[in-house]
C-alpha positions in Angstrom: 24.7 -39.3 78.2 23.2 -36.6 79.5 22.7 -38.1 83.1 26.8 -38.8 82.7 27.4 -35.5 81.7 25.6 -33.7 84.6 26.7 -36.3 87.3 30.4 -35.6 86.0 29.9 -31.7 86.5 28.0 -31.9 89.8 31.2 -33.9 91.6 33.7 -32.3 90.0 31.7 -28.7 91.6 31.5 -31.5 94.8 28.1 -31.1 94.7 27.6 -34.7 95.6 24.2 -35.0 97.8 21.2 -34.8 94.8 17.3 -34.6 95.8 15.5 -36.0 92.6 12.3 -34.8 91.5 10.7 -36.9 89.2 7.4 -36.2 87.4 4.7 -38.9 86.2 6.0 -39.8 82.5 7.7 -42.8 81.4 10.3 -40.1 80.0 10.7 -39.0 83.8 11.5 -42.5 85.2 13.9 -43.5 82.5 16.0 -40.1 83.3 15.6 -40.5 87.2 16.7 -44.1 86.6 19.9 -42.8 84.8 20.7 -40.1 87.5 20.9 -42.9 90.3 22.8 -45.0 87.7 25.2 -42.1 87.0 25.7 -41.0 91.1 26.9 -44.4 91.2 29.7 -44.4 88.5 31.0 -41.1 89.5 30.4 -40.6 93.6 27.3 -39.1 93.7 24.8 -39.5 96.7 21.1 -39.8 95.5 19.5 -38.6 99.0 15.7 -39.0 98.4 13.8 -39.6 94.9 10.4 -37.9 95.0 7.5 -38.2 93.0 5.8 -35.3 91.8 2.1 -35.6 91.5 1.1 -33.2 88.8 -2.3 -31.6 88.0 -3.1 -30.9 84.4 -5.9 -28.2 85.7 -3.9 -26.1 87.6 -1.9 -23.8 85.3 -5.3 -23.1 83.3 -7.5 -21.8 86.2 -7.4 -18.4 87.7 -3.9 -17.7 89.7 -2.6 -21.4 88.2 0.8 -20.1 87.9 1.0 -18.6 91.9 -0.6 -22.1 93.1 2.3 -23.8 91.0 5.0 -21.7 92.2 3.5 -22.4 96.0 3.5 -26.2 95.5 7.0 -26.3 95.0 8.3 -25.3 98.0 6.6 -28.2 99.4 7.2 -30.3 96.9 11.0 -30.1 98.1 10.6 -29.3 102.0 11.9 -31.8 104.2 14.1 -33.6 102.3 17.8 -34.9 103.7 20.5 -32.4 103.5 21.1 -32.2 99.4 23.3 -30.1 97.1 21.1 -29.4 94.3 17.9 -30.4 93.4 17.9 -32.9 90.2 14.8 -32.3 88.1 13.0 -35.1 85.9 10.0 -33.4 84.1 10.6 -34.4 79.8 6.7 -32.6 79.4 7.7 -29.4 81.1 5.1 -29.9 83.1 5.8 -28.4 86.3 10.2 -28.4 86.4 9.9 -24.4 85.0 8.6 -23.1 88.2 11.5 -25.2 90.4 14.4 -22.5 90.1 13.8 -19.8 93.1 10.9 -21.8 94.1 12.6 -24.6 96.3 12.2 -24.8 99.7 16.1 -24.6 100.7 18.3 -22.2 98.2 19.1 -25.0 95.8 20.4 -25.1 92.4 18.2 -26.7 89.9 19.4 -29.0 87.3 18.2 -31.8 84.8 15.8 -31.5 82.3 15.2 -27.7 83.3 17.4 -25.4 85.5 21.6 -26.6 84.2 20.2 -29.3 81.1 22.6 -31.0 79.8 22.3 -30.8 75.9 24.0 -32.0 72.4 23.7 -28.2 71.3 23.0 -24.7 72.2 22.5 -21.6 69.8 24.7 -19.4 72.9 27.4 -21.7 72.4 30.8 -20.5 70.2 33.9 -22.4 70.9 35.5 -24.5 68.5 34.3 -22.1 65.2 30.8 -22.9 66.9 30.1 -19.1 66.3 30.3 -19.7 62.3 27.9 -22.6 62.4 25.4 -20.4 64.8 25.2 -17.4 62.2 25.2 -19.7 59.2 21.9 -21.0 60.4 20.7 -18.1 61.3 21.4 -16.4 58.6 19.6 -19.4 56.4 17.1 -20.5 59.0 16.4 -16.5 60.4 16.1 -18.7 64.0 18.4 -19.4 66.3 20.0 -23.7 66.0 18.4 -26.1 68.4 19.9 -29.4 69.6 17.3 -31.2 66.9 18.8 -29.0 64.0 22.2 -29.6 64.9 21.6 -33.6 65.1 20.0 -33.5 61.6 22.4 -31.5 60.5 25.3 -33.9 62.0 23.6 -37.1 60.6 23.6 -35.7 57.1 27.2 -34.1 57.6 28.5 -37.8 59.2 26.8 -39.7 55.7 28.3 -37.2 53.7 31.8 -37.1 54.8 31.7 -41.2 54.6 30.6 -41.0 51.2 33.8 -38.2 50.5 36.5 -40.1 52.3 35.6 -44.0 51.8 34.4 -42.8 47.6 31.6 -45.3 48.3 28.2 -44.9 48.3 26.8 -48.5 48.6 24.6 -48.3 51.9 26.6 -51.2 53.5 30.4 -50.1 52.9 29.0 -46.3 53.9 27.8 -48.1 57.3 31.2 -49.7 57.2 33.0 -47.2 57.0 30.8 -45.0 59.5 31.4 -47.7 62.5 35.4 -47.9 61.2 39.0 -46.2 63.0 39.2 -44.1 60.1 36.0 -42.4 60.2 35.7 -38.7 61.8 33.3 -35.9 61.7 33.7 -32.3 62.6 31.3 -31.3 65.1 32.5 -28.3 66.0 33.5 -29.5 69.3 36.9 -29.4 69.8 37.4 -33.1 68.4 36.6 -35.8 66.0 33.2 -37.2 66.8 32.9 -41.3 66.0 30.6 -43.8 66.6 30.5 -46.9 69.1 30.5 -49.9 67.3 28.4 -51.8 70.1 25.5 -50.0 69.8 26.3 -47.3 67.0 25.6 -44.1 69.4 27.4 -41.4 68.3 30.5 -40.2 70.8 30.4 -36.5 71.7 31.0 -33.9 74.3 27.5 -32.5 75.9 27.1 -29.0 76.9 25.6 -27.7 80.3 23.6 -24.9 79.7 21.0 -22.4 81.0 18.3 -20.7 78.9 20.4 -18.3 77.6 24.0 -19.5 78.4 26.7 -22.4 78.3 28.1 -23.2 81.9 30.5 -26.1 81.0 31.2 -29.5 78.4 31.8 -33.0 79.8 33.1 -35.0 79.8 34.7 -32.7 82.8 38.6 -32.6 83.4 39.8 -35.9 85.8 37.5 -37.9 84.5 40.0 -40.4 82.6 39.2 -43.8 79.8 42.1 -45.6 78.2 40.1 -45.1 74.8 37.6 -42.0 74.7 37.0 -39.9 77.1 33.7 -39.2 75.4 33.1 -43.3 76.7 32.9 -42.2 79.9 29.5 -40.2 79.2 26.8 -43.6 78.6 27.2 -47.2 78.6 30.7 -48.2 77.7 31.2 -51.3 75.9 31.9 -53.4 78.9 29.0 -52.1 80.7 25.9 -52.8 78.2 24.9 -56.6 76.2 24.2 -54.2 73.6 25.1 -55.2 70.2 23.6 -54.1 67.1 23.9 -56.5 64.1 24.8 -54.7 60.5 
């Protein structure tokens, strides 16, 4: 879903040529592979997929930050013509050094730079500002993506119990997966669960460190049932079938 949200935005901007720079971790490989799938799905093109060999000690020695920053131009030099650099660095090892340090002046997106997220402290649309203020008042810190996921999980169960009038686990599960269920998540539409893999359908934010730039699904990417099913694996595309 994250890769698709990002890909839709890039294609909508006509930034279709992507240089992928992936780190050494399994999560990095998973996200980079998803970017390839999203490119094929929406009309992007991965012009090259590079692996960055990170030295764990380079940030701890004298002038370590400068050494990492100096490596970023070399890591992106000599690539085929590209519009953006897509970084896959789930462990935050090197990706934060990429913006303003690429060999060519290119935008950085992915796990750093412009990032696809379920929630962001700067998001204020659809009455989200009220949610942000309430959380800040209670927790005395901004609401993170993990906070939002926890709150949404509890709200979904509470909503299902209230509307169905039932408390049995199986009954609640059936209602959560049913056509009548939808939970308000401050994103402009009811959020529902996919029956084939039980994943939550939801729009995703595209944000930098301080601001929300856009929200996917992007305009023009259509679906016969749910526009949010353009993010992630749609029913005809997956063999996943969870049993109840």
